[in-house]
NUMAR-673373 format. One line per field, with one value per residue: residue number from 0; y, x, z of N, C-alpha, C in turn. Coordinates in pm, 1 decimal, decimal comma. Each point is the difference from the previous one (the first is absolute). Example, Ala and Ser with C-alpha at 12.3 -4.5 7.8 and 13.67 -1.06 7.14 Angstrom:
BEGIN
n <- c(0; 1)
ny <- c(-569,0; 105,0)
nx <- c(1319,0; -35,0)
nz <- c(780,0; -72,0)
cay <- c(119,0; 119,0)
cax <- c(-89,0; 82,0)
caz <- c(0,0; 6,0)
cy <- c(120,0; 109,0)
cx <- c(90,0; -77,0)
cz <- c(0,0; 73,0)
//
This chain:
BEGIN
n <- c(0; 1; 2; 3; 4; 5; 6; 7; 8; 9; 10; 11; 12; 13; 14; 15; 16; 17; 18; 19; 20; 21; 22; 23; 24; 25; 26; 27; 28; 29; 30; 31; 32; 33; 34; 35; 36; 37; 38; 39; 40; 41; 42; 43; 44; 45; 46; 47; 48; 49; 50; 51; 52; 53; 54; 55; 56; 57; 58; 59; 60; 61; 62; 63; 64; 65; 66; 67; 68; 69; 70; 71; 72; 73; 74; 75; 76; 77; 78; 79; 80; 81; 82; 83; 84; 85; 86; 87; 88; 89; 90; 91; 92; 93; 94; 95; 96; 97; 98; 99; 100; 101; 102; 103; 104; 105; 106; 107; 108; 109; 110; 111; 112; 113; 114; 115; 116; 117; 118; 119; 120; 121; 122; 123; 124; 125; 126; 127; 128; 129; 130; 131; 132; 133; 134; 135; 136; 137; 138; 139; 140; 141; 142; 143; 144; 145; 146; 147; 148; 149; 150; 151; 152; 153; 154; 155; 156; 157; 158; 159; 160; 161; 162; 163; 164; 165)
ny <- c(-117,1; 86,5; 77,6; 88,5; 7,9; -130,8; 14,3; 94,6; -84,8; -93,1; 100,8; 30,0; -131,8; 9,9; 118,0; -98,5; -57,1; 128,3; 33,7; 100,5; 84,8; 53,2; 99,3; 27,6; 75,2; -32,8; 91,6; -25,2; 72,2; 48,2; -53,9; -54,8; 20,4; -131,3; -79,0; -9,0; -18,7; -54,5; 91,2; 75,2; -32,7; 131,5; -41,9; 46,3; -65,2; 122,6; 35,0; -60,7; -71,6; -111,6; -11,9; 130,5; -18,3; -114,4; 58,7; 103,3; -85,3; -63,6; 114,7; 50,6; -109,1; -17,5; 127,9; -16,8; -109,0; 117,1; -23,0; 26,5; 15,7; 125,4; -12,4; 126,7; -23,9; 124,7; -21,9; 42,9; -115,4; 33,7; -109,7; -82,5; -50,7; -72,6; -27,9; -100,2; -26,9; 91,7; -64,7; -29,5; 128,0; 33,8; -85,0; 44,9; 113,2; -12,4; -23,0; 17,1; -76,4; -8,2; 0,4; 98,2; -104,5; 53,4; -118,5; 24,6; 59,9; -101,3; 5,8; 57,5; 88,3; -3,7; 131,7; 18,8; 125,4; 99,6; 108,8; 100,9; 92,3; 81,4; 98,5; -106,8; -23,5; -125,8; -15,6; -79,4; -96,0; -3,3; -111,2; 103,8; 22,9; 10,9; 128,5; -56,5; 102,7; -27,5; 76,2; 39,4; -24,9; 60,0; -53,9; 29,9; -100,1; 88,4; -88,3; 93,2; -87,1; 99,4; -100,6; 98,3; 48,4; -131,3; 54,0; -111,4; -64,6; -82,8; 123,3; -45,5; -21,3; 108,1; 33,4; -16,7; -33,5; -56,6; 53,4; -87,2; 94,0; -107,0)
nx <- c(84,9; -22,2; 55,3; -69,9; -77,2; 10,3; -28,1; -75,8; -30,0; -26,7; -53,3; -49,9; -14,1; -54,7; -22,6; 0,9; -18,2; 17,8; 128,4; 6,3; 82,7; -119,9; 62,1; -118,7; -67,8; -51,5; -27,5; -25,6; -107,1; 39,8; 87,9; 50,9; 107,1; -0,1; -78,8; -52,4; -116,2; -33,3; -90,3; 8,9; -90,2; 9,1; -121,6; -54,1; -62,7; -53,1; 125,7; 56,8; 89,9; -65,6; 96,8; -16,2; -129,9; 12,9; 87,0; -82,7; -100,0; 76,7; 48,5; -121,5; -54,3; 105,5; 6,0; -131,1; 54,1; 60,9; -52,1; 126,4; -66,5; 12,8; 131,7; 23,1; 128,6; 5,1; 125,5; 69,8; 56,0; -128,9; 1,0; -67,4; -104,2; -50,9; -98,4; -37,0; -125,0; -6,8; 90,1; 62,3; -10,7; 27,3; 101,8; 9,2; -35,0; -100,3; -110,9; -51,2; -77,0; 118,0; 8,6; 84,2; 75,1; 101,5; 62,7; 64,9; 52,5; 75,4; -22,0; 120,1; -24,4; 132,9; -5,7; 129,3; 20,8; 50,1; -4,3; -73,3; -1,0; -72,1; -39,5; -18,3; 116,9; -40,8; 130,1; -22,5; 83,7; -74,0; -57,0; -57,8; 34,7; -130,9; 11,2; -48,4; -84,2; -10,6; -107,7; 47,0; -90,2; 82,4; -84,9; 108,6; -76,0; -62,8; 13,1; -35,4; -35,7; 4,2; -83,4; -73,3; 66,5; -25,7; -103,5; -59,0; 8,4; 58,2; 32,4; -125,1; 10,3; -67,7; 90,9; -6,6; 128,4; -42,7; 112,3; 18,4; 76,1; 76,8)
nz <- c(0,0; -98,9; 84,3; -74,6; 106,5; 0,5; -129,5; 51,5; 93,9; -89,7; -67,2; 119,6; 0,7; -120,1; 54,7; 86,6; -116,4; -21,6; 3,1; 85,5; -67,4; -4,9; 63,0; -48,9; 82,3; 115,7; 88,3; 126,9; 32,6; -115,7; 80,8; -107,2; 76,1; -12,1; 68,9; -120,4; 60,8; -117,1; 29,9; -108,2; -90,4; -1,7; -31,1; -109,9; 95,9; -17,3; -24,1; 101,9; -66,6; -28,2; -91,7; -23,1; 1,8; -67,4; -79,1; 3,5; -20,0; -88,8; -46,9; 3,6; -51,9; -77,9; -33,5; -5,1; -55,1; -15,0; -118,6; -24,8; -114,0; 42,0; 0,6; 26,2; -14,5; 46,2; -35,5; 104,6; -36,6; -17,1; 75,3; -74,1; 64,2; -97,2; 85,3; -78,5; 30,3; -93,3; -72,1; 113,3; 37,5; -124,5; -9,4; 124,4; -59,2; 87,6; -69,2; 120,7; 72,8; 60,1; -133,6; -14,9; -34,5; 68,4; -6,5; 111,2; -105,1; -40,8; -130,7; -0,5; -94,5; 0,9; -20,1; -30,0; 37,7; -68,5; 71,4; -42,8; 94,0; -74,6; 78,6; 79,9; -58,1; -17,4; -24,2; -105,6; -34,6; -112,2; -44,9; -58,9; 126,7; -6,4; 32,0; 108,9; -7,5; 128,2; -16,2; 117,5; 92,1; 85,1; 87,4; 70,5; 44,7; -77,7; -97,4; -87,7; -91,8; -87,6; -11,2; -47,0; 105,0; 3,4; -63,6; 34,3; -116,8; 86,3; 32,2; -8,4; 129,2; 36,5; 88,3; 129,1; 3,0; 111,4; 47,1; 98,3; 59,3; 14,9)
cay <- c(117,1; 124,4; 108,8; 124,5; 78,1; -61,4; 31,4; 126,4; -32,6; -76,7; 94,1; 65,5; -84,7; -23,0; 108,0; -22,8; -101,8; 56,1; 98,6; 137,3; 53,3; 132,1; -6,5; 88,2; -56,2; 99,3; -33,0; 75,4; -60,9; -56,1; -99,4; -122,8; -111,6; -84,0; -111,9; 44,0; -107,0; 44,7; -36,0; 34,5; 57,0; 83,2; 15,1; 35,7; -127,5; 19,7; 6,1; -94,3; -132,1; -104,3; -45,9; 99,3; -9,3; -122,6; 23,5; 88,3; -77,3; -96,3; 73,6; 46,2; -116,8; -54,6; 94,2; 5,5; -114,2; 16,8; -75,8; 102,4; -64,2; 94,7; 72,8; 72,4; 40,1; 98,8; 13,0; 127,7; -4,0; 12,3; -128,8; -30,4; -136,8; -16,3; -136,6; -12,6; -133,6; 27,7; -114,9; -102,9; 48,9; -10,5; -139,5; -72,9; 67,4; -70,6; 63,8; -98,4; 54,2; 103,1; 109,2; -18,9; -61,9; -2,9; -33,8; 81,8; -67,0; -31,6; 15,7; 138,7; 39,6; 107,7; 66,5; 112,0; 105,5; 125,2; 100,7; 134,7; 59,2; 143,9; 79,5; -83,2; -90,0; -112,1; -29,0; -128,6; -37,7; -120,1; -103,5; 57,0; 102,8; 130,6; 46,7; 3,1; 88,7; -28,9; 101,3; -52,3; 97,6; -58,4; 74,9; -81,7; -138,6; -41,1; 39,2; -31,1; -0,3; 9,4; -113,9; 42,1; 71,3; -95,9; 24,6; -124,4; -40,6; -94,3; 72,1; 82,2; 46,6; 84,1; -54,9; 32,3; -102,6; 54,8; -77,1; 42,6; -32,9; -76,8)
cax <- c(-84,9; 77,3; -72,7; 63,5; 45,4; 120,0; 104,8; 58,3; 96,2; 107,0; 83,9; 85,1; 113,8; 83,8; 96,3; 111,3; 92,8; 129,1; 43,4; 26,0; 115,5; -27,5; 22,1; -91,2; -62,9; -66,7; -6,5; -102,5; -131,3; -49,6; 94,9; -54,4; 71,0; -81,1; -72,6; -136,3; -92,2; -120,3; -119,4; -124,9; -4,4; -120,5; -54,9; -141,2; -67,0; -110,7; 50,5; 110,9; -34,1; -17,3; 133,9; 58,3; -73,0; 44,4; 137,8; -5,9; -55,2; 102,2; 101,5; -58,4; -30,8; 122,9; 66,8; -79,4; 43,5; 145,0; 67,6; 36,1; 47,1; 88,2; 82,0; 114,1; 94,9; 95,0; 111,5; 70,9; 107,2; -67,9; -38,3; -138,1; -45,1; -144,3; -49,4; -141,7; -56,8; -125,7; -40,5; -55,7; -126,5; -102,9; -26,4; -65,0; -125,6; -123,1; -126,1; -92,0; -119,9; 43,3; 63,9; 135,8; 91,7; 136,0; 95,4; 120,6; 105,3; 125,8; 109,6; 17,8; 102,9; 78,3; 82,4; 75,7; 36,8; 34,3; -102,3; 18,9; -124,6; 16,9; -120,1; -118,9; 9,4; 93,0; 49,7; 66,0; 18,4; -76,3; 75,2; 52,8; 97,3; -66,6; -37,9; -142,4; -25,7; -129,1; -36,2; -54,3; -31,6; 24,5; -53,2; 36,2; 28,9; -88,5; 45,7; -93,0; 60,2; -96,4; 29,9; 13,4; 126,2; 95,8; -4,4; 22,2; -122,2; -79,7; -71,3; -97,2; -104,4; 52,3; -3,9; 111,7; 48,3; 30,8; 98,4; 21,7; 134,8; 3,2)
caz <- c(0,0; -3,8; 62,9; -42,8; 114,8; 54,2; -97,3; 43,8; 103,8; -63,0; -72,9; 100,3; 30,6; -117,5; -16,7; 92,5; -46,7; -41,0; 98,1; -40,9; 70,7; 55,2; 143,9; 72,3; 119,2; 81,5; 141,3; 70,9; 18,2; -124,4; -46,2; -56,7; 62,8; 87,4; -59,9; -31,4; -39,2; -70,8; 76,1; -68,5; -134,2; -2,9; -134,9; -6,1; -26,9; -93,7; -137,4; -19,0; -52,2; 101,6; 37,5; 90,2; 127,3; 66,7; 43,2; 115,8; 111,3; 44,7; 75,3; 126,0; 82,7; 56,4; 91,0; 123,7; 80,8; 15,2; -104,1; -98,8; -122,2; -66,9; 95,6; -55,0; 103,4; -48,1; 93,0; -2,4; -100,1; -129,2; -54,7; 34,6; -22,9; -15,0; 20,4; -30,3; -16,9; -70,2; -81,0; 88,7; 55,3; -103,6; -37,1; 109,0; 36,5; -35,3; 36,0; 54,3; 63,3; 94,3; -72,4; -46,8; 94,3; -51,3; 105,6; 0,8; -77,7; 67,2; -96,1; -41,7; -95,5; 59,0; -100,2; 56,0; -93,4; 66,4; -25,4; 51,3; 45,8; 8,1; -28,2; -12,6; -114,6; 5,2; -135,1; -21,1; -139,1; -32,6; -70,7; -123,7; 34,1; 0,8; 132,5; 33,0; 113,0; 61,4; 99,2; 125,1; 103,6; 131,7; 112,9; 115,4; -35,0; -108,5; -132,8; -108,3; -132,9; -108,6; -85,5; -138,7; -22,1; -54,5; -144,6; -72,4; -70,8; 78,5; 105,2; -72,4; 90,2; 108,3; 134,7; 87,5; 91,4; 132,7; 75,7; 138,1; 47,1; 124,7)
cy <- c(123,3; 110,4; 129,1; 80,2; -57,6; 19,9; 131,6; -28,0; -77,0; 92,8; 73,3; -82,4; -23,6; 110,0; -14,4; -78,0; 52,0; 107,0; 135,5; 48,8; 141,1; -8,6; 93,6; -68,8; 110,0; -43,3; 81,1; -74,3; -64,7; -103,6; -124,3; -123,0; -73,9; -112,7; 38,3; -118,8; 60,5; -50,0; 23,9; 47,4; 74,9; 21,5; 49,5; -126,2; 13,3; -3,0; -101,2; -132,7; -97,9; -49,3; 95,4; -6,4; -122,6; 16,9; 86,6; -75,8; -100,6; 70,6; 42,0; -116,3; -53,5; 96,1; 18,1; -114,4; 3,4; -92,4; 98,5; -66,3; 91,2; 78,2; 62,5; 40,3; 91,9; 19,7; 135,4; 3,2; 2,9; -132,9; -28,5; -145,3; 1,5; -146,7; -2,9; -145,4; 12,3; -121,9; -108,3; 44,6; -14,4; -145,4; -78,0; 63,1; -82,1; 83,6; -108,9; 68,4; 112,4; 117,9; -37,9; -60,4; -9,4; -37,3; 88,3; -74,0; -23,0; 15,1; 143,4; 10,2; 118,7; 55,6; 119,3; 98,3; 115,7; 102,9; 137,4; 49,7; 148,7; 68,6; -85,4; -94,4; -106,9; -28,0; -130,7; -10,6; -126,5; -98,1; 50,9; 109,2; 140,4; 36,9; 3,3; 85,4; -26,0; 103,7; -67,3; 117,0; -69,6; 95,4; -85,3; -138,9; -55,4; 53,9; -39,4; 17,0; 5,9; -107,4; 41,7; 76,9; -93,8; 10,7; -123,5; -45,8; -93,7; 67,9; 95,5; 46,9; 85,5; -70,1; 42,6; -120,8; 68,5; -96,3; 58,7; -44,8; -73,1; 80,6)
cx <- c(89,5; -87,9; 71,9; 52,6; 126,7; 115,6; 67,8; 108,9; 117,2; 96,4; 92,0; 124,9; 88,5; 103,2; 119,3; 113,7; 133,4; 39,1; 23,7; 123,9; -20,4; 9,0; -90,4; -58,9; -68,3; 6,3; -110,3; -131,1; -54,3; 95,5; -72,2; 58,6; -93,2; -64,4; -146,4; -83,2; -121,0; -121,8; -129,2; 28,1; -132,1; -40,5; -143,0; -75,5; -117,3; 47,1; 110,8; -50,7; -18,6; 136,0; 65,6; -66,3; 46,1; 143,2; 6,5; -50,0; 101,2; 103,5; -52,4; -26,9; 125,8; 66,8; -78,7; 35,5; 151,0; 79,8; 27,7; 61,5; 92,3; 74,5; 118,2; 90,3; 104,1; 106,2; 68,1; 109,6; -53,1; -16,2; -142,2; -30,7; -151,7; -33,3; -146,8; -38,3; -135,8; -49,1; -63,4; -135,0; -113,0; -35,8; -71,4; -132,0; -119,5; -119,9; -93,8; -120,4; 35,0; 67,7; 140,4; 86,2; 137,3; 93,2; 124,6; 110,6; 127,2; 120,4; 4,7; 105,8; 72,0; 93,3; 67,6; 37,3; 55,9; -104,7; 53,9; -136,0; 24,6; -130,7; -122,8; 1,6; 105,7; 40,7; 77,9; 34,8; -80,4; 88,5; 63,7; 103,7; -57,1; -38,5; -151,6; -14,3; -140,1; -25,0; -60,2; -30,7; 18,4; -52,0; 25,0; 39,1; -95,6; 53,8; -106,3; 72,8; -112,5; 35,3; 19,2; 128,9; 108,5; 8,5; 35,7; -130,7; -89,1; -84,1; -97,8; -115,7; 60,9; -12,8; 122,1; 33,9; 37,9; 93,3; 12,0; 139,9; -9,8; 66,9)
cz <- c(0,0; 53,7; -34,7; 117,6; 58,7; -97,0; 36,8; 101,1; -59,5; -73,5; 96,3; 24,5; -119,3; -17,9; 91,7; -63,5; -51,4; 99,6; -62,3; 71,8; 50,9; 152,0; 78,6; 120,4; 76,6; 144,4; 63,7; 4,8; -126,5; -57,7; -49,8; 69,3; 96,1; -77,5; -10,9; -47,6; -70,2; 75,5; -77,0; -141,6; -8,6; -145,6; 11,2; -40,6; -95,9; -145,0; -29,0; -55,9; 116,1; 49,9; 99,2; 137,3; 77,9; 50,6; 123,6; 123,1; 54,7; 86,3; 136,6; 95,4; 67,5; 97,2; 129,5; 94,9; 24,1; -91,5; -112,9; -121,9; -79,5; 107,1; -72,8; 115,4; -62,8; 107,2; -15,0; -105,3; -143,1; -72,6; 48,9; -33,4; -9,4; 16,5; -39,3; -16,4; -68,2; -76,9; 86,2; 56,9; -101,0; -26,8; 109,9; 44,8; -47,1; 43,2; 47,2; 60,3; 96,8; -66,7; -45,1; 110,4; -66,2; 115,3; -11,4; -75,1; 82,0; -92,0; -49,0; -108,4; 63,0; -107,2; 65,4; -110,1; 80,0; -41,0; 36,9; 44,3; 19,8; -37,1; -26,6; -118,6; 25,2; -144,1; -0,5; -147,1; -23,9; -76,6; -128,6; 26,3; 0,2; 142,0; 12,3; 125,2; 51,9; 108,4; 122,3; 92,2; 133,6; 105,6; 124,0; -43,9; -104,8; -132,1; -100,7; -132,9; -102,0; -101,8; -146,1; -26,1; -50,7; -151,9; -81,6; -64,1; 81,3; 106,7; -67,6; 88,0; 109,2; 134,6; 77,0; 85,6; 129,9; 71,4; 139,9; 41,8; 133,8; 108,1)
//
């Protein structure tokens, strides 16, 4: 089962696969440094596709049970790690009389990369060696990412990913 909303999250992780030699960074209250767990995909359920709605529900259901299928870790040395178990979450999701059921995944894909963070923008090099800039908003320990700012063909629905810093 392919879920467009979950593709948004998958694209976030695909940009980790190459490194960048830019040495930018930031400090202070808006620092990106830390471990961030995705807890929500905010979409307009009245206009979003069924796939996007289901993807949003899977993310919310699992994070409500302290099961995080998407985790980003940004280190002070400008290295980062992305962990995700989206594929397992989708493949094990079932619909029954009690509604959506998704067991907490145990297998994770882990990808490392370097990054820069400046003026609310995280920058990476993608697999083609092109710089990808992703706008983020950090308010304390909450980070939101405009999914469409990824500017990729697979991302065709508006939404915001919400991450909480541990």
